Every structure is written in structure tokens, then in C-alpha cells.
MDTraj code that builds the backbone (N, CA, C; nanometers):
import mdtraj as md
import numpy as np

residues = "MET SER GLU PHE SER HIS ASP PRO GLU ALA ALA ALA ILE TYR GLY PHE LEU ARG SER ARG GLU SER PRO GLU VAL VAL GLY ALA VAL PRO ALA PRO ALA SER VAL SER ARG ARG ARG GLN ALA PRO ALA THR ALA ILE ASP ILE ALA ARG ALA GLU GLY LEU GLU LEU GLY LEU GLU SER THR GLN ALA SER VAL GLU THR PHE VAL PHE ASP LEU ALA THR THR THR LEU GLY CYS ARG ARG GLY GLU ALA ARG VAL LEU ALA ARG ALA TRP ALA LYS ALA GLY TYR ALA GLY GLN GLY GLU VAL PHE ASP TRP ALA GLU SER VAL GLY LEU ARG ASN LEU HIS VAL VAL GLN GLN LEU ARG SER HIS GLY ILE THR PRO ASP MET LEU GLU THR CYS ILE ASP GLY THR ALA ALA ARG ARG ARG LEU ARG ASN GLY GLU ARG VAL GLY GLY ILE ILE GLY ALA LEU LEU ALA ALA THR ARG".split()
xyz = np.array([
    [11.5411, 21.2259, -4.2771],
    [11.4413, 21.1310, -4.2323],
    [11.3493, 21.1994, -4.1338],
    [11.2194, 21.1952, -4.1574],
    [11.1223, 21.2605, -4.0718],
    [11.0893, 21.1707, -3.9534],
    [11.0699, 21.2329, -3.8362],
    [11.0332, 21.1558, -3.7193],
    [10.8885, 21.1073, -3.7284],
    [10.8164, 21.1470, -3.8333],
    [10.6772, 21.1099, -3.8509],
    [10.6540, 21.0287, -3.9774],
    [10.7574, 20.9658, -4.0289],
    [10.7428, 20.8939, -4.1543],
    [10.6394, 20.7821, -4.1428],
    [10.6134, 20.7370, -4.0218],
    [10.5164, 20.6296, -4.0001],
    [10.3750, 20.6830, -3.9745],
    [10.3593, 20.8132, -3.9514],
    [10.2280, 20.8676, -3.9153],
    [10.2033, 21.0005, -3.9862],
    [10.1316, 20.9978, -4.0996],
    [10.1090, 21.1214, -4.1749],
    [10.0263, 21.2247, -4.0987],
    [9.9366, 21.1793, -4.0125],
    [9.8541, 21.2738, -3.9362],
    [9.9405, 21.3529, -3.8379],
    [10.0316, 21.2847, -3.7681],
    [10.1211, 21.3527, -3.6748],
    [10.2140, 21.4463, -3.7517],
    [10.2570, 21.4060, -3.8716],
    [10.3434, 21.4907, -3.9542],
    [10.2709, 21.6187, -3.9936],
    [10.1425, 21.6087, -4.0263],
    [10.0649, 21.7265, -4.0637],
    [10.0490, 21.8217, -3.9450],
    [10.0229, 21.7664, -3.8269],
    [10.0082, 21.8483, -3.7062],
    [10.1404, 21.9177, -3.6743],
    [10.2501, 21.8427, -3.6815],
    [10.3819, 21.8990, -3.6546],
    [10.4135, 22.0119, -3.7536],
    [10.3867, 21.9894, -3.8813],
    [10.4124, 22.0914, -3.9830],
    [10.3313, 22.2173, -3.9576],
    [10.2046, 22.1985, -3.9194],
    [10.1192, 22.3133, -3.8902],
    [10.1732, 22.3926, -3.7714],
    [10.2104, 22.3217, -3.6644],
    [10.2575, 22.3901, -3.5445],
    [10.3920, 22.4585, -3.5669],
    [10.4790, 22.4015, -3.6500],
    [10.6081, 22.4635, -3.6789],
    [10.5916, 22.5925, -3.7598],
    [10.4913, 22.5976, -3.8449],
    [10.4765, 22.7128, -3.9331],
    [10.3866, 22.8216, -3.8746],
    [10.3242, 22.7935, -3.7630],
    [10.2296, 22.8880, -3.7047],
    [10.3003, 23.0125, -3.6512],
    [10.2489, 23.1286, -3.6858],
    [10.3043, 23.2547, -3.6373],
    [10.1923, 23.3380, -3.5772],
    [10.2291, 23.4359, -3.4986],
    [10.1303, 23.5257, -3.4412],
    [10.0714, 23.6121, -3.5521],
    [9.9391, 23.6328, -3.5493],
    [9.8801, 23.7201, -3.6511],
    [9.9265, 23.8638, -3.6315],
    [9.9502, 23.9319, -3.7406],
    [9.9987, 24.0691, -3.7339],
    [9.8792, 24.1642, -3.7457],
    [9.8696, 24.2590, -3.6539],
    [9.7622, 24.3565, -3.6565],
    [9.8068, 24.4714, -3.7465],
    [9.7256, 24.5026, -3.8476],
    [9.7598, 24.6071, -3.9427],
    [9.7476, 24.7437, -3.8761],
    [9.8509, 24.8260, -3.8895],
    [9.8473, 24.9613, -3.8366],
    [9.8895, 24.9732, -3.6921],
    [9.9013, 24.8639, -3.6219],
    [9.9394, 24.8708, -3.4811],
    [10.0910, 24.8757, -3.4691],
    [10.1387, 24.9573, -3.3787],
    [10.2819, 24.9676, -3.3541],
    [10.3061, 24.9147, -3.2133],
    [10.3848, 24.8086, -3.2000],
    [10.4067, 24.7531, -3.0668],
    [10.4921, 24.8457, -2.9808],
    [10.4602, 24.8477, -2.8539],
    [10.5393, 24.9260, -2.7593],
    [10.6723, 24.8547, -2.7382],
    [10.7814, 24.9295, -2.7177],
    [10.9125, 24.8665, -2.7017],
    [10.9157, 24.7602, -2.5919],
    [10.8410, 24.7791, -2.4846],
    [10.8412, 24.6809, -2.3761],
    [10.7772, 24.5496, -2.4182],
    [10.6856, 24.5542, -2.5164],
    [10.6176, 24.4321, -2.5570],
    [10.6867, 24.3605, -2.6720],
    [10.7927, 24.4188, -2.7250],
    [10.8635, 24.3580, -2.8373],
    [10.9727, 24.2675, -2.7829],
    [10.9663, 24.1411, -2.8172],
    [11.0720, 24.0506, -2.7742],
    [11.1884, 24.0631, -2.8713],
    [11.3077, 24.0324, -2.8247],
    [11.4258, 24.0413, -2.9103],
    [11.4155, 23.9469, -3.0291],
    [11.3727, 23.8272, -3.0019],
    [11.3614, 23.7284, -3.1077],
    [11.2644, 23.6213, -3.0592],
    [11.1723, 23.5876, -3.1434],
    [11.0763, 23.4852, -3.1065],
    [11.1416, 23.3481, -3.1200],
    [11.1425, 23.2729, -3.0120],
    [11.2033, 23.1410, -3.0125],
    [11.0970, 23.0361, -3.0418],
    [11.1110, 22.9696, -3.1524],
    [11.0207, 22.8606, -3.1859],
    [11.0708, 22.7346, -3.1168],
    [10.9803, 22.6521, -3.0655],
    [11.0250, 22.5260, -3.0067],
    [11.1033, 22.4467, -3.1106],
    [11.2095, 22.3839, -3.0666],
    [11.3018, 22.3206, -3.1605],
    [11.2613, 22.1805, -3.2042],
    [11.1812, 22.1108, -3.1257],
    [11.1471, 21.9735, -3.1620],
    [10.9974, 21.9515, -3.1554],
    [10.9545, 21.8420, -3.2136],
    [10.8127, 21.8065, -3.2101],
    [10.7661, 21.7840, -3.0669],
    [10.8511, 21.7250, -2.9852],
    [10.8150, 21.7011, -2.8452],
    [10.7964, 21.8341, -2.7730],
    [10.8860, 21.9315, -2.7980],
    [10.8728, 22.0640, -2.7367],
    [10.7416, 22.1305, -2.7771],
    [10.7091, 22.1222, -2.9049],
    [10.5852, 22.1828, -2.9547],
    [10.4640, 22.1158, -2.8912],
    [10.4644, 21.9841, -2.8891],
    [10.3516, 21.9112, -2.8316],
    [10.3335, 21.9476, -2.6842],
    [10.4441, 21.9554, -2.6100],
    [10.4340, 21.9924, -2.4681],
    [10.3821, 22.1346, -2.4522],
    [10.4338, 22.2284, -2.5339],
    [10.3924, 22.3681, -2.5252],
    [10.2447, 22.3852, -2.5568],
    [10.1938, 22.3052, -2.6496],
    [10.0543, 22.3147, -2.6903],
    [9.9630, 22.2233, -2.6089],
    [10.0210, 22.1433, -2.5184],
    [9.9415, 22.0526, -2.4369],
    [9.8830, 21.9371, -2.5153],
    [9.9535, 21.8935, -2.6184],
    [9.9051, 21.7854, -2.7031],
    [9.9698, 21.6528, -2.6659],
    [9.8918, 21.5474, -2.6748],
    [9.9433, 21.4132, -2.6541],
    [9.9493, 21.3447, -2.7890],
    [10.0653, 21.3486, -2.8538],
    [10.0801, 21.2886, -2.9859],
    [10.1518, 21.1549, -2.9813],
    [10.1875, 21.1088, -2.8631],
    [10.2585, 20.9829, -2.8521],
    [10.4035, 20.9936, -2.8960],
    [10.4603, 21.1119, -2.8880],
    [10.5965, 21.1327, -2.9356],
    [10.7013, 21.0856, -2.8353],
    [10.6614, 21.0624, -2.7123],
    [10.7573, 21.0205, -2.6122],
    [10.8194, 20.8860, -2.6466],
    [10.7533, 20.8085, -2.7321],
    [10.8110, 20.6803, -2.7730],
    [10.9396, 20.7009, -2.8525],
    [10.9588, 20.8209, -2.9065],
    [11.0827, 20.8469, -2.9806],
    [11.2017, 20.8541, -2.8867],
    [11.1766, 20.8768, -2.7557],
    [11.2868, 20.8801, -2.6603],
    [11.3603, 20.7470, -2.6598],
    [11.2845, 20.6362, -2.6612],
    [11.3472, 20.5040, -2.6625],
    [11.4280, 20.4866, -2.7901],
    [11.3730, 20.5345, -2.9009],
    [11.4423, 20.5253, -3.0286],
    [11.5712, 20.6075, -3.0261],
    [11.5643, 20.7285, -2.9728],
    [11.6821, 20.8144, -2.9631],
    [11.7851, 20.7512, -2.8702],
    [11.7384, 20.6977, -2.7590],
    [11.8306, 20.6360, -2.6631],
    [11.9046, 20.5182, -2.7261],
    [11.8320, 20.4332, -2.7961],
    [11.8943, 20.3185, -2.8626],
    [11.9922, 20.3650, -2.9696],
    [11.9513, 20.4647, -3.0463],
    [12.0368, 20.5176, -3.1538],
    [12.1671, 20.5737, -3.0980],
    [12.1576, 20.6564, -2.9936],
    [12.2779, 20.7173, -2.9346],
    [12.3663, 20.6097, -2.8723],
    [12.3052, 20.5125, -2.8059],
    [12.3829, 20.4042, -2.7461],
    [12.4624, 20.3302, -2.8535],
    [12.3953, 20.2940, -2.9621],
    [12.4629, 20.2238, -3.0720],
    [12.5723, 20.3100, -3.1344],
    [12.5420, 20.4379, -3.1545],
    [12.6393, 20.5294, -3.2137],
    [12.7624, 20.5441, -3.1233],
    [12.7387, 20.5561, -2.9935],
    [12.8488, 20.5741, -2.8983],
    [12.9369, 20.4501, -2.8899],
    [12.8764, 20.3327, -2.8917],
    [12.9574, 20.2107, -2.8801],
    [13.0307, 20.1777, -3.0093],
    [12.9669, 20.2010, -3.1233],
    [13.0305, 20.1633, -3.2497],
    [13.1243, 20.2710, -3.3026],
    [13.0789, 20.3950, -3.3051],
    [13.1584, 20.5028, -3.3653],
    [13.2648, 20.5554, -3.2701],
    [13.2258, 20.5827, -3.1460],
    [13.3205, 20.6397, -3.0499],
    [13.3994, 20.5341, -2.9734],
    [13.3515, 20.4110, -2.9775],
    [13.4183, 20.3047, -2.9025],
    [13.3995, 20.3178, -2.7525],
    [13.2897, 20.3793, -2.7113],
    [13.2626, 20.3968, -2.5679],
    [13.2324, 20.2625, -2.5027],
    [13.2659, 20.2539, -2.3765],
    [13.2239, 20.1368, -2.2990],
    [13.0739, 20.1482, -2.2763],
    [13.0124, 20.0371, -2.2448],
    [12.8668, 20.0321, -2.2320],
    [12.8140, 20.1306, -2.1279],
    [12.8832, 20.1459, -2.0161],
    [12.8383, 20.2372, -1.9112],
    [12.8354, 20.3818, -1.9579],
    [12.9439, 20.4248, -2.0212],
    [12.9496, 20.5618, -2.0727],
    [12.8468, 20.5819, -2.1835],
    [12.8335, 20.4824, -2.2702],
    [12.7356, 20.4922, -2.3800],
    [12.5938, 20.5019, -2.3245],
    [12.5657, 20.4290, -2.2184],
    [12.4322, 20.4331, -2.1574],
    [12.4037, 20.5710, -2.0982],
    [12.5038, 20.6306, -2.0333],
    [12.4878, 20.7654, -1.9758],
    [12.4619, 20.8676, -2.0863],
    [12.5405, 20.8612, -2.1932],
    [12.5208, 20.9521, -2.3066],
    [12.3821, 20.9339, -2.3679],
    [12.3428, 20.8094, -2.3871],
    [12.2140, 20.7798, -2.4506],
    [12.0978, 20.8327, -2.3668],
    [12.1037, 20.8127, -2.2381],
    [11.9957, 20.8618, -2.1505],
    [11.9903, 21.0142, -2.1506],
    [12.1061, 21.0792, -2.1497],
    [12.1096, 21.2262, -2.1502],
    [12.0468, 21.2812, -2.2781],
    [12.0824, 21.2247, -2.3945],
    [12.0254, 21.2711, -2.5210],
    [11.8761, 21.2438, -2.5255],
    [11.8324, 21.1279, -2.4757],
    [11.6895, 21.0948, -2.4776],
    [11.6105, 21.1887, -2.3859],
    [11.6647, 21.2197, -2.2697],
    [11.5957, 21.3092, -2.1755],
    [11.5903, 21.4523, -2.2272],
    [11.6840, 21.4897, -2.3134],
    [11.6876, 21.6260, -2.3660],
    [11.5716, 21.6540, -2.4611],
    [11.5016, 21.5518, -2.5058],
    [11.3799, 21.5710, -2.5848],
    [11.4005, 21.5935, -2.7328],
    [11.5019, 21.5328, -2.7904],
    [11.5215, 21.5466, -2.9345],
    [11.4213, 21.4604, -3.0079],
    [11.3736, 21.5120, -3.1206],
    [11.2604, 21.4533, -3.1905],
    [11.2899, 21.3195, -3.2567],
    [11.4096, 21.2972, -3.2995],
    [11.4369, 21.1724, -3.3678],
    [11.5846, 21.1530, -3.3956],
    [11.6116, 21.0395, -3.4568],
    [11.7494, 21.0025, -3.4846],
    [11.8177, 21.1004, -3.5797],
    [11.7442, 21.1517, -3.6764],
    [11.8022, 21.2453, -3.7729],
    [11.8532, 21.3707, -3.7055],
    [11.7736, 21.4251, -3.6143],
    [11.8148, 21.5461, -3.5428],
    [11.9371, 21.5197, -3.4558],
    [11.9356, 21.4076, -3.3850],
    [12.0498, 21.3714, -3.3000],
    [12.1744, 21.3527, -3.3853],
    [12.1604, 21.2853, -3.4976],
    [12.2750, 21.2611, -3.5852],
    [12.3326, 21.3927, -3.6372],
    [12.2452, 21.4852, -3.6784],
    [12.2923, 21.6147, -3.7289],
    [12.3739, 21.6885, -3.6237],
    [12.3240, 21.6911, -3.4995],
    [12.3962, 21.7599, -3.3927],
    [12.5250, 21.6869, -3.3579],
    [12.5181, 21.5538, -3.3490],
    [12.6380, 21.4764, -3.3144],
    [12.7456, 21.4928, -3.4204],
    [12.7050, 21.4976, -3.5455],
    [12.7994, 21.5169, -3.6549],
    [12.8618, 21.6565, -3.6498],
    [12.7829, 21.7534, -3.6065],
    [12.8304, 21.8923, -3.6039],
    [12.9229, 21.9222, -3.4875],
    [12.8840, 21.8826, -3.3664],
    [12.9630, 21.9222, -3.2488],
    [13.0126, 21.8047, -3.1661],
    [12.9699, 21.6846, -3.1984],
    [13.0166, 21.5671, -3.1249],
    [12.9118, 21.5144, -3.0294],
    [12.9095, 21.3847, -3.0158],
    [12.8107, 21.3175, -2.9322],
    [12.8304, 21.3462, -2.7840],
    [12.9533, 21.3733, -2.7446],
    [12.9824, 21.3986, -2.6027],
    [12.9565, 21.5442, -2.5624],
    [12.9116, 21.6275, -2.6546],
    [12.8942, 21.7706, -2.6272],
    [12.7479, 21.8134, -2.6241],
    [12.6660, 21.7392, -2.5529],
    [12.5243, 21.7731, -2.5430],
    [12.5048, 21.9119, -2.4824],
    [12.5873, 21.9516, -2.3870],
    [12.5743, 22.0838, -2.3255],
    [12.5951, 22.1945, -2.4292],
    [12.6838, 22.1730, -2.5241],
    [12.7068, 22.2709, -2.6317],
    [12.5832, 22.2780, -2.7206],
    [12.5289, 22.1617, -2.7541],
    [12.4089, 22.1559, -2.8381],
    [12.2945, 22.2313, -2.7713],
    [12.2765, 22.2110, -2.6421],
    [12.1678, 22.2777, -2.5711],
    [12.1862, 22.4289, -2.5708],
    [12.3089, 22.4760, -2.5559],
    [12.3338, 22.6201, -2.5610],
    [12.3029, 22.6756, -2.6996],
    [12.3469, 22.6049, -2.8023],
    [12.3220, 22.6498, -2.9394],
    [12.1728, 22.6533, -2.9680],
    [12.1019, 22.5477, -2.9329],
    [11.9577, 22.5405, -2.9582],
    [11.8814, 22.6491, -2.8828],
    [11.9262, 22.6797, -2.7617],
    [11.8554, 22.7822, -2.6833],
    [11.8643, 22.9203, -2.7477],
    [11.9613, 22.9388, -2.8372],
    [11.9758, 23.0653, -2.9097],
    [11.9244, 23.0563, -3.0530],
    [11.8583, 22.9460, -3.0859],
    [11.7995, 22.9320, -3.2189],
    [11.8976, 22.8878, -3.3263],
    [12.0145, 22.8410, -3.2862],
    [12.1145, 22.7937, -3.3821],
    [12.0786, 22.6511, -3.4230],
    [12.0865, 22.6230, -3.5524],
    [12.0588, 22.4897, -3.6055],
    [12.1888, 22.4295, -3.6601],
    [12.1924, 22.2974, -3.6780],
    [12.3159, 22.2357, -3.7284],
    [12.3619, 22.2925, -3.8624],
    [12.2696, 22.3243, -3.9510],
    [12.3098, 22.3776, -4.0819],
    [12.3722, 22.5171, -4.0698],
    [12.3378, 22.5915, -3.9656],
    [12.3973, 22.7241, -3.9452],
    [12.5448, 22.7141, -3.9066],
    [12.5859, 22.5974, -3.8581],
    [12.7251, 22.5801, -3.8158],
    [12.8215, 22.5709, -3.9338],
    [12.7673, 22.5662, -4.0546],
    [12.8520, 22.5684, -4.1743],
    [12.8933, 22.7112, -4.2111],
    [12.8342, 22.8106, -4.1453],
    [12.8670, 22.9510, -4.1689],
    [13.0133, 22.9762, -4.1324],
    [13.0832, 23.0443, -4.2204],
    [13.2245, 23.0767, -4.1957],
    [13.2359, 23.2028, -4.1118],
    [13.3197, 23.1952, -4.0122],
    [13.3513, 23.3086, -3.9266],
    [13.5007, 23.3324, -3.9430],
    [13.5360, 23.4442, -4.0013],
    [13.6771, 23.4766, -4.0292],
    [13.7459, 23.3633, -4.1060],
    [13.6744, 23.3069, -4.2029],
    [13.7325, 23.2056, -4.2902],
    [13.7281, 23.0629, -4.2391],
    [13.6726, 23.0402, -4.1206],
    [13.6648, 22.9052, -4.0644],
    [13.5202, 22.8740, -4.0271],
    [13.4730, 22.7563, -4.0660],
    [13.3352, 22.7166, -4.0348],
    [13.3158, 22.7112, -3.8835],
    [13.1973, 22.7542, -3.8401],
    [13.1655, 22.7556, -3.6967],
    [13.1787, 22.6161, -3.6366],
    [13.1399, 22.5147, -3.7124],
    [13.1492, 22.3775, -3.6633],
    [13.2949, 22.3433, -3.6290],
    [13.3869, 22.3774, -3.7171],
    [13.5291, 22.3487, -3.6927],
    [13.5784, 22.4263, -3.5712],
    [13.5347, 22.5505, -3.5574],
    [13.5765, 22.6315, -3.4420],
    [13.5301, 22.5658, -3.3118],
    [13.4049, 22.5154, -3.3106],
    [13.3545, 22.4484, -3.1904],
    [13.4348, 22.3219, -3.1607],
    [13.4608, 22.2444, -3.2634],
    [13.5366, 22.1202, -3.2447],
    [13.6807, 22.1467, -3.2016],
    [13.7334, 22.2641, -3.2347],
    [13.8694, 22.3012, -3.1936],
    [13.8731, 22.3638, -3.0548],
    [13.7583, 22.3714, -2.9880],
    [13.7558, 22.4171, -2.8493],
    [13.7284, 22.5643, -2.8280],
    [13.6894, 22.6367, -2.9327],
    [13.6574, 22.7779, -2.9140],
    [13.5312, 22.7901, -2.8275],
    [13.5234, 22.8980, -2.7514],
    [13.4112, 22.9172, -2.6584],
    [13.2793, 22.9262, -2.7327],
    [13.1776, 22.8611, -2.6771],
    [13.0455, 22.8547, -2.7384],
    [12.9828, 22.9927, -2.7479],
    [12.9988, 23.0736, -2.6443],
    [12.9393, 23.2072, -2.6441],
    [12.9887, 23.2937, -2.7590],
    [13.1170, 23.2858, -2.7883],
    [13.1736, 23.3622, -2.8992],
    [13.1185, 23.3168, -3.0331],
    [13.1012, 23.1867, -3.0484],
    [13.0469, 23.1304, -3.1728],
    [12.9014, 23.1729, -3.1885],
    [12.8245, 23.1650, -3.0808],
    [12.6831, 23.2039, -3.0865],
    [12.6722, 23.3508, -3.1271],
    [12.7503, 23.4365, -3.0653],
    [12.7473, 23.5787, -3.0982],
    [12.7808, 23.6038, -3.2448],
    [12.8839, 23.5374, -3.2920],
    [12.9257, 23.5562, -3.4321],
    [12.8191, 23.5041, -3.5294],
    [12.7584, 23.3900, -3.4976],
    [12.6547, 23.3346, -3.5847],
    [12.5306, 23.4241, -3.5883],
    [12.4913, 23.4726, -3.4724],
    [12.3735, 23.5603, -3.4682],
    [12.4009, 23.6910, -3.5441],
    [12.5222, 23.7428, -3.5326],
    [12.5583, 23.8645, -3.6048],
    [12.5616, 23.8379, -3.7554],
    [12.6075, 23.7209, -3.7954],
    [12.6165, 23.6873, -3.9381],
    [12.4809, 23.6647, -4.0024],
    [12.3811, 23.6237, -3.9226],
    [12.2490, 23.5954, -3.9779],
    [12.1563, 23.7148, -3.9759],
    [12.2002, 23.8250, -3.9221],
    [12.1141, 23.9451, -3.9173],
    [12.1065, 24.0124, -4.0496],
])
top = md.Topology()
chain = top.add_chain()
for i, resn in enumerate(residues, 1):
    res = top.add_residue(resn, chain, resSeq=i)
    for name in ("N", "CA", "C"):
        top.add_atom(name, md.element.get_by_symbol(name[0]), res)
traj = md.Trajectory(xyz[None], top)
């Protein structure tokens, strides 16, 4: 489900900004100091809009994300309203683009593990990458079994090279 299903113009802008890359100069060799290890693309539409200084009205999705997480926490996890409200506000403040993105992360590592999600995202890891097997076990299962996030990130980055 796209966070822009209601606005085709915003969807087009988001698609353009997600696919935009730096132009490559033919024949130029970058100096080692100017080469970054890996270019980090903003992970959400809100991140892109903020980075580009655009006002697309995406902040309204925060309320949608907050309501979604609150409902998910109370119904699926059986959280009390206070705990569900804290979780919902934390996910909404983290700037996730929509319910689909939140659901993918919650399904992968758990709704109570926002700190894990933030670490994974900061290294360019996506929910679909967590299906990668590391020594015969999916990364998602390893995270849910309590394995250290740093070890999983290292293994995933090594596997995707």
C-alpha cells in the first residue's frame, strides 16, 4: 500500500526523489577522501521531503501511523492503553512514511523494538533484506531470538556485497 494512494502528484514527486542519483562525470576519478563508503538514501518520504526542503503535507501521516500503531499494539500485543500510546507516539515521531512501512518493520522485528529498526535503517537495511539467511537462519529470526543487532547488520552488509 502506497502512502500516496490518495495523491498521484505527491506519489510522482516521491518516486522522482527516490530514484534521483548524482550525475556521473565521465573520465573523472574521485579522490579517496571524497568517496563515501556508501551513499545513504533517505528511507521515507518524510525524510526526503525534509532533506529537500519540500512541504508536501506528509506530516499528516504521523497521525495515521500513530493510530495504526496504537490499534496494532492494543489488539495484537494486548498492550494496555498507556503502553500502546507510548509505542504509537515513538513510531509516529520516528518519521515513518505510512502504515505499510510500519507494519513491515513490526512484522520483521517486533513493534516494541523501534530502536532495532532505527539501527537497521541507519545502515540501509530494509525489511525484505531480513529474509537473508545467515549460516542457515534468516536474519529476522536471529533478531527475534535476541542476537546482537551489530552482528546481524555486519553479516547482512557482507552478504549483499
